N, C-alpha and C positions, 0 to 999 in steps of 0.2 A: 141114739140122738133123740132129743125131746121133740123138737118142732117138726121134724120130717115124718113123724108118725101121724101127723094130722093132715097129710096130703089129701085124703078123701074128703075131709070136712071143708077144705079150701076149694075143692073141685068146682062147686056150684058158682063160686065167685070168678074163678079163672076161666071156666068154659065159655061165657059170653065174649070175654076179651080174646080168647083163642079164636072163636068163630069170626070175629071182626078182622083179626090179623089175617086169617085164611082168605076172607073176601077181598082184602087189600093186597093179597099176594105177597105177604111178608113171610119170608122163608125162616125155618129154624136157624140156619147158619147165619143169617143177617142179624137175628136176635142175639146170637152168641157174640158176634163181632160188636154189636152195640153194647153188650154188657161189659166187654173189655174196654171200650171207649169210656163208658160211664165210670169204670173202676179207676182208669187213669185220671179222669176229671176229679174223682174223689181224693186221690193221692196228691194231686196238684193243689186242690183246695185246702187240704189239711196242712200241706207243706207251707202254704202262705197264710195260714191261720184264718182261712175263710171257712169256718165250721159249718155255716148254713149251706154253702155250695157243696162241700165235702159230704155232708149228711144227705143232701138231695141226690147226689150222684150215686151214693151207696144204695139209696132206695131205688133208683133207676137200674142199677146193676142187679139188684134182687129181683125186680119185676122181669127184666129181660132174661135173666138166668132161669126163672120159673117158666117163662114162655117157651123157650127154645125146645125143651123136651116135650111140653104139652102139645105144641103145634106139630112136632114130628109124630107124636102118637095119634093125634086127631087125624093127620093126613096119611097115617100108616106108611111113613117114609123113614122110620128109624133105621140107622145104619151104623156100622162100626166106625166109619169115617167121621160122622157127625158126633158120635159119642167121644171119639178120640179128640176131636176139635174142642168139644165142650169141656173135657177135663183138663186140657192144656190151657185153655183160656181161663178157667176157674183158678188155676194155680197162679197164673200171671196176675190175675185180678186181685188175689189175696196178697201178692207181693207188692203190687202198686198201692193198695189201700193202706196196708200196715207200714210199709216203708215211708209213705207220705206222712203218716202220723209221727213216727219216731225220728225222721230226718228233719222235721220242723220242730216247732216249739211245744208240742203237746205232750211229749213223752220222753224220758231218758232213753238213749239208744240201747243201753244194756237191757232194759225191760222189753224194748221193742224187738230186739233180736231174740230174746227168750220167747216172746210171744210168737214170732214168725216161725221159730223152729218147731214149736208145739203144733202150729197149724199145718205146716208142711209134712211133718212126720205122721200126724193122724191121717191126713189125706193120702199120703203115700201108702200107708199100711192098708187103707180101705181098698185101693186098687191093686195092690200087690197080692192080696188074697186071690184075686182072679188070675193073676199071672202065674201063680203056682197050682192052679187048677182047683181051687176051693170054691171059687165063685165070689163075686164082689161082696164085701161086708162093710156095712156102714154103722155098725153098732157102737156103743160107747156113749160117754157123757156129752161130748160137744161136737155137733155137726156143723156144716156150712150155714144152714138156715139159723141155727142158734147164734152163730158168730155175727151174722149180718144184723139180726135183731138187736144184739148187744151193742154193736157199733151205732146203729140208728139211735138206740135209746140213749147212749152216751152223748151223741150229737145233739139230740133235742134238749137233754138236760143241760148240756154245756151252753146252749144258746140262751136258756132261761137263766142259768147262773154259772159263772165261771169259777166258783169257789173251789179251792183245793181241799182234798181229804187226806190228812196226814202228809201234806206237802206234795201230793201228787194229783194231776188232773184225772177226771173220769176216764179219759182215754188210756191213761197209763195203767189205771186199775183194770180196765177191760183187757189190755194186752197182757197184764199179769195173769188174769184168768185164762186167757188164751194159752199162755205158756204152761200153767199148772194143769189145767184140764185137758189141753191138747196132748200133753205127754201121758196123762192118765189114759185118755182115749186111745192113743197109740199103743200103750201097753195092753189094754183091753183087746184091741184088735189083733195085736201079735199073739196074745195067749189063745184067742179063739182059733186063729189059724194054725198055731202050733199044736193044738189039741187035735185038729182035724187031719194033720199030716201024718 
């Protein structure tokens, strides 16, 4: 994953926000739930061709998703329960956002389904490594942070110009990238785990 490797560099920006959240008694689980609500808002926004609303909601999803783990670490209250909730919510968030894009007018459903399968398989193999005793593995081309940045970028660019590229919107191209690189990432993760077993 490209962007997830920059976590330490982003820490000085996130830490003051985390400290404020702790002072306000905002819990990691509440951030996780808020990230799901934001993702649902994004899906609804995209379905109704409200690109600005959809993009703003993806940004909120990314912020809350970054905060839940950071708050848990800062408060030293990480738990398997919280981790399980976070991963479950992340998958539903992916489904809400991507389905909103291809169920509405922004992307052909065939490309949308291809993109969704790439996302879900890459995510599944990241956690399946832990299930078989190898430990969680999130290597590969395309991680969740990368996907969120690509969606936000497509949203901002689409607000500026709604021009099509070879007959497809920017969102359709992004979901095509999700499909291609998601499945490549899934293959990379599968191979890594397979070699360890």
